[in-house]
C-alpha positions in Angstrom: 5.4 5.4 6.4 7.0 3.1 3.5 5.5 0.2 2.9 8.7 -2.1 3.6 8.2 -0.9 7.2 4.4 -1.4 7.2 4.9 -4.9 5.9 7.6 -5.3 9.0 5.3 -4.2 11.5 3.0 -6.7 10.2 5.3 -9.6 10.5 5.9 -8.5 14.0 2.0 -10.0 15.0 1.2 -13.8 15.0 -2.8 -13.3 16.1 -5.3 -10.5 16.1 -8.4 -10.5 17.9 -11.5 -10.2 16.2 -13.6 -6.5 17.0 -16.6 -8.4 18.1 -14.8 -10.7 20.3 -16.0 -13.7 18.8 -12.7 -15.4 17.0 -8.9 -14.8 16.9 -7.4 -14.4 13.7 -3.9 -16.6 14.4 -1.1 -18.1 12.7 -0.4 -14.5 10.7 2.1 -14.7 8.3 3.1 -12.4 5.7 4.4 -14.0 2.3 4.4 -13.1 -1.5 2.6 -9.9 -1.2 0.0 -11.0 1.2 -1.0 -11.5 4.6 -2.3 -15.0 5.7 -4.3 -16.0 8.7 -6.6 -18.6 10.5 -10.0 -18.0 12.2 -9.8 -20.0 15.0 -13.4 -20.2 15.5 -13.9 -22.1 11.5 -10.3 -23.3 11.1 -10.9 -21.3 7.7 -7.5 -19.5 5.9 -8.3 -15.9 4.3 -5.7 -13.9 3.0 -5.3 -10.4 1.8 -3.2 -8.2 -0.2 -0.6 -6.2 1.8 -0.9 -3.5 -0.8 -4.7 -3.2 0.1 -3.8 -3.0 4.1 -0.9 -0.5 3.3 -3.8 1.8 0.9 -6.4 1.8 3.9 -3.9 2.7 6.3 -2.4 5.6 4.2 -5.7 6.9 3.0 -8.3 6.5 6.0 -7.8 8.1 9.3 -10.7 6.3 10.4 -11.4 2.6 9.8 -14.2 0.1 10.3 -15.4 -2.5 8.6 -17.5 -0.5 6.2 -14.9 1.7 5.3 -12.6 -0.9 4.7 -14.8 -2.1 2.0 -13.2 0.9 -0.3 -9.8 -0.8 0.2 -10.3 -4.6 0.5 -11.7 -6.6 -2.1 -13.0 -10.0 -0.8 -15.3 -10.6 2.1 -12.1 -9.7 4.7 -12.9 -6.8 6.3 -13.3 -8.2 9.7 -9.9 -10.1 9.7 -8.1 -6.9 8.1 -9.6 -4.6 10.9 -8.2 -6.8 13.4 -5.1 -7.4 11.9 -4.6 -3.5 11.4 -5.8 -3.0 15.0 -3.4 -5.7 16.2 -0.3 -4.2 14.3 -0.8 -1.2 16.1 -1.9 1.3 13.1 -5.1 2.3 14.6 -6.0 2.4 18.2 -9.4 2.7 19.5 -10.1 6.2 21.1 -13.5 8.0 21.6 -15.5 5.0 20.3 -13.7 5.0 17.0 -10.8 3.3 15.5 -8.5 6.1 14.8 -4.6 6.1 12.8 -1.9 6.1 15.0 0.9 8.3 13.3 3.9 6.0 13.6 
């Protein structure tokens, strides 16, 4: 998958539930090479570089917040995981979040 198509798929989502179920990341937008979202529980806006999300998808066949620490800067591992799942890049199988071939 090319980053252009990856970005297009990111733009198709507007919210992403957290894996823990404690919050929802809403108002998801892609602008200036970043994904922006708001943590519903706190109202705090976070941003993640599209390139970092793409690199995680490109390289990691399985993800969780610990694995994402190798790809995502800052403390945005939980929203990154939620966004990648909501966009359909990974799915839960056998208790793990595994890459979906697109």
